[in-house]
PyMOL Python script that loads the backbone (N, CA, C, O; Angstrom):
from pymol import cmd

cmd.read_pdbstr("""\
ATOM      1  N   UNK A   1       0.991  -1.330   0.103  1.00  0.00           N
ATOM      2  CA  UNK A   1      -0.049  -0.001   0.068  1.00  0.00           C
ATOM      3  C   UNK A   1       0.779   1.297   0.274  1.00  0.00           C
ATOM      4  O   UNK A   1       1.492   1.459   1.264  1.00  0.00           O
ATOM      5  N   UNK A   2       0.639   2.234  -0.745  1.00  0.00           N
ATOM      6  CA  UNK A   2       1.091   3.333  -0.834  1.00  0.00           C
ATOM      7  C   UNK A   2       0.371   4.647  -1.108  1.00  0.00           C
ATOM      8  O   UNK A   2      -0.674   4.813  -1.738  1.00  0.00           O
ATOM      9  N   UNK A   3       1.180   5.588  -0.479  1.00  0.00           N
ATOM     10  CA  UNK A   3       0.156   6.705  -0.331  1.00  0.00           C
ATOM     11  C   UNK A   3      -0.816   7.364   0.669  1.00  0.00           C
ATOM     12  O   UNK A   3      -1.456   8.415   0.623  1.00  0.00           O
ATOM     13  N   UNK A   4      -0.701   6.337   1.634  1.00  0.00           N
ATOM     14  CA  UNK A   4      -1.743   6.376   2.800  1.00  0.00           C
ATOM     15  C   UNK A   4      -1.015   6.981   3.966  1.00  0.00           C
ATOM     16  O   UNK A   4       0.147   7.376   3.866  1.00  0.00           O
ATOM     17  N   UNK A   5      -1.764   7.051   5.149  1.00  0.00           N
ATOM     18  CA  UNK A   5      -1.506   7.582   6.259  1.00  0.00           C
ATOM     19  C   UNK A   5      -0.906   6.677   7.162  1.00  0.00           C
ATOM     20  O   UNK A   5      -0.565   7.125   8.257  1.00  0.00           O
ATOM     21  N   UNK A   6      -0.681   5.277   6.861  1.00  0.00           N
ATOM     22  CA  UNK A   6       0.014   4.413   7.901  1.00  0.00           C
ATOM     23  C   UNK A   6       0.271   3.080   6.580  1.00  0.00           C
ATOM     24  O   UNK A   6      -0.056   3.094   5.393  1.00  0.00           O
ATOM     25  N   UNK A   7       0.908   2.128   7.313  1.00  0.00           N
ATOM     26  CA  UNK A   7       1.047   1.073   6.570  1.00  0.00           C
ATOM     27  C   UNK A   7      -0.049   0.116   5.971  1.00  0.00           C
ATOM     28  O   UNK A   7       0.193  -0.662   5.048  1.00  0.00           O
ATOM     29  N   UNK A   8      -1.191   0.232   6.536  1.00  0.00           N
ATOM     30  CA  UNK A   8      -2.313  -0.392   6.327  1.00  0.00           C
ATOM     31  C   UNK A   8      -3.256   0.776   5.651  1.00  0.00           C
ATOM     32  O   UNK A   8      -4.471   0.659   5.811  1.00  0.00           O
ATOM     33  N   UNK A   9      -2.884   1.604   5.099  1.00  0.00           N
ATOM     34  CA  UNK A   9      -3.836   2.546   4.304  1.00  0.00           C
ATOM     35  C   UNK A   9      -3.153   3.006   2.960  1.00  0.00           C
ATOM     36  O   UNK A   9      -2.008   3.449   3.056  1.00  0.00           O
ATOM     37  N   UNK A  10      -3.712   2.949   1.779  1.00  0.00           N
ATOM     38  CA  UNK A  10      -3.535   3.531   0.729  1.00  0.00           C
ATOM     39  C   UNK A  10      -3.825   2.717  -0.553  1.00  0.00           C
ATOM     40  O   UNK A  10      -4.573   1.739  -0.577  1.00  0.00           O
ATOM     41  N   UNK A  11      -2.994   3.340  -1.877  1.00  0.00           N
ATOM     42  CA  UNK A  11      -3.472   2.605  -2.842  1.00  0.00           C
ATOM     43  C   UNK A  11      -2.510   1.155  -2.985  1.00  0.00           C
ATOM     44  O   UNK A  11      -1.424   0.922  -2.453  1.00  0.00           O
ATOM     45  N   UNK A  12      -3.209   0.409  -3.771  1.00  0.00           N
ATOM     46  CA  UNK A  12      -2.551  -0.953  -3.812  1.00  0.00           C
ATOM     47  C   UNK A  12      -1.757  -1.128  -5.032  1.00  0.00           C
ATOM     48  O   UNK A  12      -2.227  -1.022  -6.165  1.00  0.00           O
ATOM     49  N   UNK A  13      -0.283  -1.457  -4.699  1.00  0.00           N
ATOM     50  CA  UNK A  13       0.510  -1.806  -5.861  1.00  0.00           C
ATOM     51  C   UNK A  13       1.234  -3.366  -5.838  1.00  0.00           C
ATOM     52  O   UNK A  13       1.474  -3.900  -4.756  1.00  0.00           O
ATOM     53  N   UNK A  14       1.462  -3.843  -6.756  1.00  0.00           N
ATOM     54  CA  UNK A  14       1.852  -5.253  -6.529  1.00  0.00           C
ATOM     55  C   UNK A  14       3.295  -5.276  -7.383  1.00  0.00           C
ATOM     56  O   UNK A  14       3.576  -4.579  -8.358  1.00  0.00           O
ATOM     57  N   UNK A  15       4.167  -6.339  -6.688  1.00  0.00           N
ATOM     58  CA  UNK A  15       5.702  -6.255  -7.300  1.00  0.00           C
ATOM     59  C   UNK A  15       5.466  -7.580  -8.306  1.00  0.00           C
ATOM     60  O   UNK A  15       4.867  -8.595  -7.953  1.00  0.00           O
ATOM     61  N   UNK A  16       6.106  -7.346  -9.737  1.00  0.00           N
ATOM     62  CA  UNK A  16       5.907  -8.635 -10.463  1.00  0.00           C
ATOM     63  C   UNK A  16       7.114  -8.238 -11.655  1.00  0.00           C
ATOM     64  O   UNK A  16       7.346  -7.094 -12.044  1.00  0.00           O
ATOM     65  N   UNK A  17       7.733  -9.354 -12.070  1.00  0.00           N
ATOM     66  CA  UNK A  17       8.411  -9.237 -13.135  1.00  0.00           C
ATOM     67  C   UNK A  17       9.456  -7.892 -12.648  1.00  0.00           C
ATOM     68  O   UNK A  17       9.522  -6.895 -13.367  1.00  0.00           O
ATOM     69  N   UNK A  18      10.090  -7.974 -11.614  1.00  0.00           N
ATOM     70  CA  UNK A  18      10.988  -7.051 -11.101  1.00  0.00           C
ATOM     71  C   UNK A  18      10.777  -5.536 -10.899  1.00  0.00           C
ATOM     72  O   UNK A  18      11.634  -4.718 -10.563  1.00  0.00           O
ATOM     73  N   UNK A  19       9.251  -5.281 -11.213  1.00  0.00           N
ATOM     74  CA  UNK A  19       8.789  -3.754 -10.974  1.00  0.00           C
ATOM     75  C   UNK A  19       7.566  -3.727 -10.223  1.00  0.00           C
ATOM     76  O   UNK A  19       6.775  -4.664 -10.116  1.00  0.00           O
ATOM     77  N   UNK A  20       7.459  -2.500  -9.671  1.00  0.00           N
ATOM     78  CA  UNK A  20       6.087  -2.271  -8.955  1.00  0.00           C
ATOM     79  C   UNK A  20       5.059  -1.829  -9.947  1.00  0.00           C
ATOM     80  O   UNK A  20       5.539  -1.127 -10.837  1.00  0.00           O
ATOM     81  N   UNK A  21       3.989  -2.014 -10.019  1.00  0.00           N
ATOM     82  CA  UNK A  21       2.734  -1.617 -10.579  1.00  0.00           C
ATOM     83  C   UNK A  21       1.513  -1.434  -9.828  1.00  0.00           C
ATOM     84  O   UNK A  21       1.214  -2.068  -8.816  1.00  0.00           O
ATOM     85  N   UNK A  22       0.775  -0.469 -10.419  1.00  0.00           N
ATOM     86  CA  UNK A  22      -0.449  -0.002 -10.057  1.00  0.00           C
ATOM     87  C   UNK A  22      -1.664  -0.970 -10.035  1.00  0.00           C
ATOM     88  O   UNK A  22      -1.828  -1.503 -11.132  1.00  0.00           O
ATOM     89  N   UNK A  23      -2.410  -1.280  -9.245  1.00  0.00           N
ATOM     90  CA  UNK A  23      -3.705  -2.078  -9.360  1.00  0.00           C
ATOM     91  C   UNK A  23      -4.685  -0.872  -9.883  1.00  0.00           C
ATOM     92  O   UNK A  23      -4.890   0.154  -9.234  1.00  0.00           O
ATOM     93  N   UNK A  24      -5.261  -1.168 -11.175  1.00  0.00           N
ATOM     94  CA  UNK A  24      -6.520  -0.362 -11.545  1.00  0.00           C
ATOM     95  C   UNK A  24      -7.655  -1.196 -11.670  1.00  0.00           C
ATOM     96  O   UNK A  24      -7.541  -2.125 -12.469  1.00  0.00           O
ATOM     97  N   UNK A  25      -8.758  -1.072 -11.043  1.00  0.00           N
ATOM     98  CA  UNK A  25      -9.746  -1.955 -10.983  1.00  0.00           C
ATOM     99  C   UNK A  25     -11.210  -0.912 -10.688  1.00  0.00           C
ATOM    100  O   UNK A  25     -11.326  -0.082  -9.786  1.00  0.00           O
ATOM    101  N   UNK A  26     -11.907  -1.154 -11.415  1.00  0.00           N
ATOM    102  CA  UNK A  26     -13.252  -0.339 -11.828  1.00  0.00           C
ATOM    103  C   UNK A  26     -14.227  -0.854 -10.443  1.00  0.00           C
ATOM    104  O   UNK A  26     -14.907  -0.123  -9.723  1.00  0.00           O
ATOM    105  N   UNK A  27     -14.083  -2.034 -10.364  1.00  0.00           N
ATOM    106  CA  UNK A  27     -15.137  -2.859  -9.246  1.00  0.00           C
ATOM    107  C   UNK A  27     -14.449  -3.335  -7.935  1.00  0.00           C
ATOM    108  O   UNK A  27     -14.873  -4.265  -7.251  1.00  0.00           O
ATOM    109  N   UNK A  28     -13.275  -2.554  -7.642  1.00  0.00           N
ATOM    110  CA  UNK A  28     -12.558  -2.823  -6.321  1.00  0.00           C
ATOM    111  C   UNK A  28     -13.729  -2.562  -5.362  1.00  0.00           C
ATOM    112  O   UNK A  28     -14.515  -1.616  -5.417  1.00  0.00           O
ATOM    113  N   UNK A  29     -13.704  -3.672  -4.381  1.00  0.00           N
ATOM    114  CA  UNK A  29     -14.976  -3.436  -3.203  1.00  0.00           C
ATOM    115  C   UNK A  29     -14.429  -4.150  -1.993  1.00  0.00           C
ATOM    116  O   UNK A  29     -13.295  -4.623  -2.065  1.00  0.00           O
ATOM    117  N   UNK A  30     -14.980  -4.243  -1.129  1.00  0.00           N
ATOM    118  CA  UNK A  30     -14.692  -4.817   0.483  1.00  0.00           C
ATOM    119  C   UNK A  30     -14.148  -6.132   0.393  1.00  0.00           C
ATOM    120  O   UNK A  30     -13.477  -6.495   1.359  1.00  0.00           O
ATOM    121  N   UNK A  31     -14.324  -7.097  -0.766  1.00  0.00           N
ATOM    122  CA  UNK A  31     -13.977  -8.290  -1.037  1.00  0.00           C
ATOM    123  C   UNK A  31     -12.420  -8.352  -1.309  1.00  0.00           C
ATOM    124  O   UNK A  31     -11.613  -9.093  -0.747  1.00  0.00           O
ATOM    125  N   UNK A  32     -12.185  -7.457  -2.249  1.00  0.00           N
ATOM    126  CA  UNK A  32     -10.417  -7.435  -2.591  1.00  0.00           C
ATOM    127  C   UNK A  32      -9.778  -6.653  -1.384  1.00  0.00           C
ATOM    128  O   UNK A  32      -8.683  -6.963  -0.912  1.00  0.00           O
ATOM    129  N   UNK A  33     -10.481  -5.710  -0.966  1.00  0.00           N
ATOM    130  CA  UNK A  33      -9.834  -4.985   0.140  1.00  0.00           C
ATOM    131  C   UNK A  33      -9.606  -5.700   1.502  1.00  0.00           C
ATOM    132  O   UNK A  33      -8.641  -5.483   2.236  1.00  0.00           O
ATOM    133  N   UNK A  34     -10.779  -6.725   1.792  1.00  0.00           N
ATOM    134  CA  UNK A  34     -10.409  -7.868   2.733  1.00  0.00           C
ATOM    135  C   UNK A  34      -9.206  -8.374   2.607  1.00  0.00           C
ATOM    136  O   UNK A  34      -8.286  -8.231   3.413  1.00  0.00           O
ATOM    137  N   UNK A  35      -9.176  -9.118   1.359  1.00  0.00           N
ATOM    138  CA  UNK A  35      -7.949 -10.125   1.156  1.00  0.00           C
ATOM    139  C   UNK A  35      -6.703  -9.185   1.323  1.00  0.00           C
ATOM    140  O   UNK A  35      -5.803  -9.719   1.972  1.00  0.00           O
ATOM    141  N   UNK A  36      -6.455  -7.981   0.912  1.00  0.00           N
ATOM    142  CA  UNK A  36      -5.375  -7.100   0.849  1.00  0.00           C
ATOM    143  C   UNK A  36      -5.013  -7.027   2.420  1.00  0.00           C
ATOM    144  O   UNK A  36      -3.936  -7.506   2.776  1.00  0.00           O
ATOM    145  N   UNK A  37      -5.828  -6.476   3.319  1.00  0.00           N
ATOM    146  CA  UNK A  37      -5.783  -6.371   4.463  1.00  0.00           C
ATOM    147  C   UNK A  37      -5.529  -7.657   5.359  1.00  0.00           C
ATOM    148  O   UNK A  37      -5.185  -7.448   6.522  1.00  0.00           O
ATOM    149  N   UNK A  38      -5.646  -8.771   4.988  1.00  0.00           N
ATOM    150  CA  UNK A  38      -5.351 -10.106   5.688  1.00  0.00           C
ATOM    151  C   UNK A  38      -4.146 -10.183   5.191  1.00  0.00           C
ATOM    152  O   UNK A  38      -3.340 -10.350   6.106  1.00  0.00           O
ATOM    153  N   UNK A  39      -3.651 -10.140   4.163  1.00  0.00           N
ATOM    154  CA  UNK A  39      -2.536 -10.726   3.206  1.00  0.00           C
ATOM    155  C   UNK A  39      -1.399  -9.643   4.164  1.00  0.00           C
ATOM    156  O   UNK A  39      -0.392 -10.142   4.665  1.00  0.00           O
ATOM    157  N   UNK A  40      -1.629  -8.547   4.283  1.00  0.00           N
ATOM    158  CA  UNK A  40      -0.558  -7.539   5.059  1.00  0.00           C
ATOM    159  C   UNK A  40      -0.841  -7.360   6.445  1.00  0.00           C
ATOM    160  O   UNK A  40      -0.440  -6.337   7.000  1.00  0.00           O
ATOM    161  N   UNK A  41      -1.592  -8.377   7.185  1.00  0.00           N
ATOM    162  CA  UNK A  41      -1.750  -8.411   8.409  1.00  0.00           C
ATOM    163  C   UNK A  41      -2.197  -7.162   9.079  1.00  0.00           C
ATOM    164  O   UNK A  41      -1.755  -6.802  10.170  1.00  0.00           O
ATOM    165  N   UNK A  42      -3.165  -6.455   8.331  1.00  0.00           N
ATOM    166  CA  UNK A  42      -3.681  -5.278   8.790  1.00  0.00           C
ATOM    167  C   UNK A  42      -5.219  -5.237   9.524  1.00  0.00           C
ATOM    168  O   UNK A  42      -5.897  -4.259   9.836  1.00  0.00           O
ATOM    169  N   UNK A  43      -5.514  -6.788   9.683  1.00  0.00           N
ATOM    170  CA  UNK A  43      -6.916  -6.607  10.445  1.00  0.00           C
ATOM    171  C   UNK A  43      -7.749  -6.531   9.439  1.00  0.00           C
ATOM    172  O   UNK A  43      -7.459  -6.863   8.290  1.00  0.00           O
ATOM    173  N   UNK A  44      -9.026  -6.013   9.866  1.00  0.00           N
ATOM    174  CA  UNK A  44     -10.519  -6.320   9.090  1.00  0.00           C
ATOM    175  C   UNK A  44     -10.410  -4.776   8.296  1.00  0.00           C
ATOM    176  O   UNK A  44     -10.142  -3.697   8.825  1.00  0.00           O
ATOM    177  N   UNK A  45     -10.691  -5.039   6.948  1.00  0.00           N
ATOM    178  CA  UNK A  45     -10.960  -3.835   6.076  1.00  0.00           C
ATOM    179  C   UNK A  45     -12.046  -3.021   6.492  1.00  0.00           C
ATOM    180  O   UNK A  45     -13.089  -3.562   6.859  1.00  0.00           O
ATOM    181  N   UNK A  46     -11.915  -1.648   6.478  1.00  0.00           N
ATOM    182  CA  UNK A  46     -12.739  -0.733   6.945  1.00  0.00           C
ATOM    183  C   UNK A  46     -13.396  -0.003   5.731  1.00  0.00           C
ATOM    184  O   UNK A  46     -14.542   0.397   5.933  1.00  0.00           O
ATOM    185  N   UNK A  47     -12.902   0.212   4.619  1.00  0.00           N
ATOM    186  CA  UNK A  47     -13.391   0.696   3.494  1.00  0.00           C
ATOM    187  C   UNK A  47     -12.828   0.361   2.240  1.00  0.00           C
ATOM    188  O   UNK A  47     -11.634   0.087   2.358  1.00  0.00           O
ATOM    189  N   UNK A  48     -13.240   0.287   1.125  1.00  0.00           N
ATOM    190  CA  UNK A  48     -12.788   0.106  -0.074  1.00  0.00           C
ATOM    191  C   UNK A  48     -13.057   1.425  -0.958  1.00  0.00           C
ATOM    192  O   UNK A  48     -14.106   2.032  -0.740  1.00  0.00           O
ATOM    193  N   UNK A  49     -12.132   1.926  -1.989  1.00  0.00           N
ATOM    194  CA  UNK A  49     -12.501   3.000  -2.653  1.00  0.00           C
ATOM    195  C   UNK A  49     -11.980   2.734  -3.956  1.00  0.00           C
ATOM    196  O   UNK A  49     -10.970   2.033  -3.997  1.00  0.00           O
ATOM    197  N   UNK A  50     -12.500   3.183  -5.112  1.00  0.00           N
ATOM    198  CA  UNK A  50     -12.083   3.276  -6.403  1.00  0.00           C
ATOM    199  C   UNK A  50     -11.949   4.767  -7.016  1.00  0.00           C
ATOM    200  O   UNK A  50     -12.964   5.431  -7.225  1.00  0.00           O
ATOM    201  N   UNK A  51     -10.913   5.167  -7.241  1.00  0.00           N
ATOM    202  CA  UNK A  51     -10.609   6.553  -7.742  1.00  0.00           C
ATOM    203  C   UNK A  51     -10.927   6.837  -9.321  1.00  0.00           C
ATOM    204  O   UNK A  51     -10.599   6.044 -10.204  1.00  0.00           O
ATOM    205  N   UNK A  52     -11.586   8.031  -9.553  1.00  0.00           N
ATOM    206  CA  UNK A  52     -11.722   8.480 -10.739  1.00  0.00           C
ATOM    207  C   UNK A  52     -10.642   8.144 -11.555  1.00  0.00           C
ATOM    208  O   UNK A  52      -9.554   8.268 -10.992  1.00  0.00           O
ATOM    209  N   UNK A  53     -10.605   7.682 -12.936  1.00  0.00           N
ATOM    210  CA  UNK A  53      -9.635   7.171 -13.765  1.00  0.00           C
ATOM    211  C   UNK A  53      -8.460   8.574 -13.764  1.00  0.00           C
ATOM    212  O   UNK A  53      -7.250   8.349 -13.739  1.00  0.00           O
ATOM    213  N   UNK A  54      -8.894   9.688 -13.789  1.00  0.00           N
ATOM    214  CA  UNK A  54      -8.259  10.907 -13.616  1.00  0.00           C
ATOM    215  C   UNK A  54      -7.176  11.180 -12.585  1.00  0.00           C
ATOM    216  O   UNK A  54      -6.209  11.881 -12.882  1.00  0.00           O
ATOM    217  N   UNK A  55      -7.314  10.655 -11.415  1.00  0.00           N
ATOM    218  CA  UNK A  55      -6.931  10.673 -10.310  1.00  0.00           C
ATOM    219  C   UNK A  55      -5.867   9.060  -9.850  1.00  0.00           C
ATOM    220  O   UNK A  55      -5.447   8.855  -8.711  1.00  0.00           O
ATOM    221  N   UNK A  56      -5.703   8.405 -10.683  1.00  0.00           N
ATOM    222  CA  UNK A  56      -5.056   7.088 -10.541  1.00  0.00           C
ATOM    223  C   UNK A  56      -3.550   7.133 -10.682  1.00  0.00           C
ATOM    224  O   UNK A  56      -2.894   6.158 -10.316  1.00  0.00           O
ATOM    225  N   UNK A  57      -2.972   8.184 -11.182  1.00  0.00           N
ATOM    226  CA  UNK A  57      -1.688   8.535 -11.050  1.00  0.00           C
ATOM    227  C   UNK A  57      -1.117   7.945 -12.240  1.00  0.00           C
ATOM    228  O   UNK A  57      -1.889   7.508 -13.094  1.00  0.00           O
ATOM    229  N   UNK A  58       0.314   7.865 -12.435  1.00  0.00           N
ATOM    230  CA  UNK A  58       0.946   7.404 -13.555  1.00  0.00           C
ATOM    231  C   UNK A  58       2.001   6.054 -13.072  1.00  0.00           C
ATOM    232  O   UNK A  58       2.151   5.741 -11.891  1.00  0.00           O
ATOM    233  N   UNK A  59       2.551   5.480 -14.013  1.00  0.00           N
ATOM    234  CA  UNK A  59       3.450   4.877 -13.946  1.00  0.00           C
ATOM    235  C   UNK A  59       2.858   3.400 -14.413  1.00  0.00           C
ATOM    236  O   UNK A  59       1.753   3.339 -14.952  1.00  0.00           O
ATOM    237  N   UNK A  60       3.641   2.235 -14.181  1.00  0.00           N
ATOM    238  CA  UNK A  60       3.560   0.631 -14.644  1.00  0.00           C
ATOM    239  C   UNK A  60       2.072   0.399 -13.852  1.00  0.00           C
ATOM    240  O   UNK A  60       1.828   0.908 -12.759  1.00  0.00           O
ATOM    241  N   UNK A  61       1.331  -0.274 -14.439  1.00  0.00           N
ATOM    242  CA  UNK A  61       0.269  -0.792 -14.363  1.00  0.00           C
ATOM    243  C   UNK A  61       0.259  -2.377 -14.108  1.00  0.00           C
ATOM    244  O   UNK A  61       0.102  -3.141 -15.060  1.00  0.00           O
ATOM    245  N   UNK A  62       0.405  -2.780 -12.994  1.00  0.00           N
ATOM    246  CA  UNK A  62       0.194  -4.144 -12.647  1.00  0.00           C
ATOM    247  C   UNK A  62      -0.755  -5.229 -13.180  1.00  0.00           C
ATOM    248  O   UNK A  62      -0.551  -6.194 -13.916  1.00  0.00           O
ATOM    249  N   UNK A  63      -1.843  -4.769 -12.582  1.00  0.00           N
ATOM    250  CA  UNK A  63      -3.121  -5.525 -12.755  1.00  0.00           C
ATOM    251  C   UNK A  63      -4.072  -4.500 -13.256  1.00  0.00           C
ATOM    252  O   UNK A  63      -3.903  -3.308 -13.000  1.00  0.00           O
ATOM    253  N   UNK A  64      -5.123  -4.960 -14.004  1.00  0.00           N
ATOM    254  CA  UNK A  64      -6.235  -4.212 -14.457  1.00  0.00           C
ATOM    255  C   UNK A  64      -7.636  -4.514 -13.669  1.00  0.00           C
ATOM    256  O   UNK A  64      -8.467  -3.642 -13.414  1.00  0.00           O
ATOM    257  N   UNK A  65      -7.744  -5.746 -13.365  1.00  0.00           N
ATOM    258  CA  UNK A  65      -8.735  -6.214 -12.587  1.00  0.00           C
ATOM    259  C   UNK A  65      -8.672  -7.280 -11.645  1.00  0.00           C
ATOM    260  O   UNK A  65      -8.028  -8.254 -12.034  1.00  0.00           O
ATOM    261  N   UNK A  66      -9.173  -7.350 -10.506  1.00  0.00           N
ATOM    262  CA  UNK A  66      -9.194  -8.513  -9.471  1.00  0.00           C
ATOM    263  C   UNK A  66     -10.524  -8.501  -8.989  1.00  0.00           C
ATOM    264  O   UNK A  66     -11.334  -7.586  -8.840  1.00  0.00           O
ATOM    265  N   UNK A  67     -10.584 -10.047  -8.721  1.00  0.00           N
ATOM    266  CA  UNK A  67     -11.810 -10.520  -8.402  1.00  0.00           C
ATOM    267  C   UNK A  67     -11.794 -11.474  -7.285  1.00  0.00           C
ATOM    268  O   UNK A  67     -11.463 -12.605  -7.644  1.00  0.00           O
ATOM    269  N   UNK A  68     -12.048 -11.350  -6.082  1.00  0.00           N
ATOM    270  CA  UNK A  68     -11.749 -11.810  -5.122  1.00  0.00           C
ATOM    271  C   UNK A  68     -13.273 -12.448  -4.363  1.00  0.00           C
ATOM    272  O   UNK A  68     -14.335 -11.838  -4.494  1.00  0.00           O
ATOM    273  N   UNK A  69     -13.196 -13.372  -3.803  1.00  0.00           N
ATOM    274  CA  UNK A  69     -14.540 -13.861  -3.072  1.00  0.00           C
ATOM    275  C   UNK A  69     -14.302 -13.042  -1.251  1.00  0.00           C
ATOM    276  O   UNK A  69     -15.233 -12.768  -0.493  1.00  0.00           O
ATOM    277  N   UNK A  70     -13.274 -12.889  -1.055  1.00  0.00           N
ATOM    278  CA  UNK A  70     -13.085 -12.121   0.452  1.00  0.00           C
ATOM    279  C   UNK A  70     -12.153 -13.118   1.295  1.00  0.00           C
ATOM    280  O   UNK A  70     -11.548 -12.619   2.243  1.00  0.00           O
ATOM    281  N   UNK A  71     -11.996 -14.410   1.044  1.00  0.00           N
ATOM    282  CA  UNK A  71     -11.333 -15.385   1.962  1.00  0.00           C
ATOM    283  C   UNK A  71     -10.224 -15.832   1.338  1.00  0.00           C
ATOM    284  O   UNK A  71      -9.707 -16.784   1.922  1.00  0.00           O
ATOM    285  N   UNK A  72      -9.566 -15.407   0.154  1.00  0.00           N
ATOM    286  CA  UNK A  72      -8.441 -15.830  -0.272  1.00  0.00           C
ATOM    287  C   UNK A  72      -7.283 -15.242   0.462  1.00  0.00           C
ATOM    288  O   UNK A  72      -7.310 -14.061   0.809  1.00  0.00           O
ATOM    289  N   UNK A  73      -6.147 -16.112   0.742  1.00  0.00           N
ATOM    290  CA  UNK A  73      -4.812 -15.683   1.645  1.00  0.00           C
ATOM    291  C   UNK A  73      -4.140 -14.749   0.577  1.00  0.00           C
ATOM    292  O   UNK A  73      -2.980 -14.693   0.984  1.00  0.00           O
ATOM    293  N   UNK A  74      -4.198 -14.136  -0.334  1.00  0.00           N
ATOM    294  CA  UNK A  74      -3.549 -12.978  -1.064  1.00  0.00           C
ATOM    295  C   UNK A  74      -4.103 -12.611  -2.374  1.00  0.00           C
ATOM    296  O   UNK A  74      -4.962 -13.336  -2.877  1.00  0.00           O
ATOM    297  N   UNK A  75      -3.754 -11.713  -2.881  1.00  0.00           N
ATOM    298  CA  UNK A  75      -4.222 -11.184  -4.104  1.00  0.00           C
ATOM    299  C   UNK A  75      -3.888 -12.124  -5.253  1.00  0.00           C
ATOM    300  O   UNK A  75      -4.657 -12.220  -6.210  1.00  0.00           O
ATOM    301  N   UNK A  76      -2.706 -12.850  -5.175  1.00  0.00           N
ATOM    302  CA  UNK A  76      -2.361 -14.032  -6.219  1.00  0.00           C
ATOM    303  C   UNK A  76      -3.000 -14.971  -6.229  1.00  0.00           C
ATOM    304  O   UNK A  76      -2.735 -15.790  -7.109  1.00  0.00           O
ATOM    305  N   UNK A  77      -4.103 -15.277  -5.283  1.00  0.00           N
ATOM    306  CA  UNK A  77      -5.096 -16.403  -5.104  1.00  0.00           C
ATOM    307  C   UNK A  77      -6.460 -15.992  -5.975  1.00  0.00           C
ATOM    308  O   UNK A  77      -7.261 -16.796  -6.451  1.00  0.00           O
ATOM    309  N   UNK A  78      -6.515 -14.724  -6.053  1.00  0.00           N
ATOM    310  CA  UNK A  78      -7.939 -14.142  -6.719  1.00  0.00           C
ATOM    311  C   UNK A  78      -7.572 -14.197  -8.258  1.00  0.00           C
ATOM    312  O   UNK A  78      -6.451 -14.218  -8.765  1.00  0.00           O
ATOM    313  N   UNK A  79      -8.651 -14.212  -8.786  1.00  0.00           N
ATOM    314  CA  UNK A  79      -8.969 -13.806 -10.381  1.00  0.00           C
ATOM    315  C   UNK A  79      -8.548 -12.726 -10.845  1.00  0.00           C
ATOM    316  O   UNK A  79      -9.252 -11.768 -10.526  1.00  0.00           O
ATOM    317  N   UNK A  80      -7.256 -12.378 -11.780  1.00  0.00           N
ATOM    318  CA  UNK A  80      -6.966 -11.214 -11.939  1.00  0.00           C
ATOM    319  C   UNK A  80      -6.850 -11.050 -13.528  1.00  0.00           C
ATOM    320  O   UNK A  80      -6.909 -12.096 -14.174  1.00  0.00           O
ATOM    321  N   UNK A  81      -6.687  -9.816 -14.242  1.00  0.00           N
ATOM    322  CA  UNK A  81      -6.761  -9.471 -15.294  1.00  0.00           C
ATOM    323  C   UNK A  81      -5.298  -8.663 -15.679  1.00  0.00           C
ATOM    324  O   UNK A  81      -5.108  -7.568 -15.150  1.00  0.00           O
ATOM    325  N   UNK A  82      -4.447  -9.127 -16.449  1.00  0.00           N
ATOM    326  CA  UNK A  82      -3.332  -8.194 -16.793  1.00  0.00           C
ATOM    327  C   UNK A  82      -3.475  -6.905 -17.637  1.00  0.00           C
ATOM    328  O   UNK A  82      -4.580  -6.697 -18.139  1.00  0.00           O
ATOM    329  N   UNK A  83      -2.480  -6.023 -17.847  1.00  0.00           N
ATOM    330  CA  UNK A  83      -2.932  -4.974 -18.582  1.00  0.00           C
ATOM    331  C   UNK A  83      -2.947  -5.187 -19.757  1.00  0.00           C
ATOM    332  O   UNK A  83      -3.773  -4.531 -20.391  1.00  0.00           O
ATOM    333  N   UNK A  84      -2.164  -6.057 -20.449  1.00  0.00           N
ATOM    334  CA  UNK A  84      -2.246  -6.418 -21.682  1.00  0.00           C
ATOM    335  C   UNK A  84      -3.581  -6.767 -22.324  1.00  0.00           C
ATOM    336  O   UNK A  84      -4.132  -6.342 -23.339  1.00  0.00           O
ATOM    337  N   UNK A  85      -3.978  -7.806 -21.281  1.00  0.00           N
ATOM    338  CA  UNK A  85      -5.292  -8.168 -21.459  1.00  0.00           C
ATOM    339  C   UNK A  85      -6.584  -7.263 -21.462  1.00  0.00           C
ATOM    340  O   UNK A  85      -7.731  -7.680 -21.623  1.00  0.00           O
ATOM    341  N   UNK A  86      -6.295  -6.274 -21.308  1.00  0.00           N
ATOM    342  CA  UNK A  86      -7.486  -5.354 -21.005  1.00  0.00           C
ATOM    343  C   UNK A  86      -6.924  -4.007 -22.314  1.00  0.00           C
ATOM    344  O   UNK A  86      -7.694  -3.092 -22.605  1.00  0.00           O
ATOM    345  N   UNK A  87      -5.754  -4.107 -22.846  1.00  0.00           N
ATOM    346  CA  UNK A  87      -5.846  -3.168 -23.706  1.00  0.00           C
ATOM    347  C   UNK A  87      -5.172  -1.996 -23.229  1.00  0.00           C
ATOM    348  O   UNK A  87      -5.079  -1.011 -23.960  1.00  0.00           O
ATOM    349  N   UNK A  88      -4.568  -2.012 -21.770  1.00  0.00           N
ATOM    350  CA  UNK A  88      -4.193  -0.810 -21.209  1.00  0.00           C
ATOM    351  C   UNK A  88      -2.633  -0.714 -21.351  1.00  0.00           C
ATOM    352  O   UNK A  88      -1.969  -1.570 -20.765  1.00  0.00           O
ATOM    353  N   UNK A  89      -2.136   0.037 -21.916  1.00  0.00           N
ATOM    354  CA  UNK A  89      -0.746   0.589 -22.541  1.00  0.00           C
ATOM    355  C   UNK A  89      -0.218   1.708 -21.844  1.00  0.00           C
ATOM    356  O   UNK A  89      -0.419   2.749 -22.469  1.00  0.00           O
ATOM    357  N   UNK A  90       0.489   1.890 -20.589  1.00  0.00           N
ATOM    358  CA  UNK A  90       0.887   3.109 -19.887  1.00  0.00           C
ATOM    359  C   UNK A  90       2.282   2.899 -19.726  1.00  0.00           C
ATOM    360  O   UNK A  90       2.972   3.746 -19.158  1.00  0.00           O
TER     361      UNK A  90
END
""", "prot")
cmd.dss("prot")
cmd.show_as("cartoon", "prot")
cmd.util.cbc("prot")
cmd.orient("prot")
């Protein structure tokens, strides 16, 4: 998590292929937030936010979609969509 007020607050980024990338997801909700909070040992998720596209920052995109049920042990166990699959080139 980056850009938040604590280690358990902020925007989700993932590390893959030697680089950090943003997670862009228009349907990010409490299920995905719960998985991230559990994975980072931050307790229960309190809120889940999706920023408007104009406010999502710049830089590499790690994932364009994440679909969790809420009980997975980490984002890697959720269904995900890579940027190339979504046609996102940044």
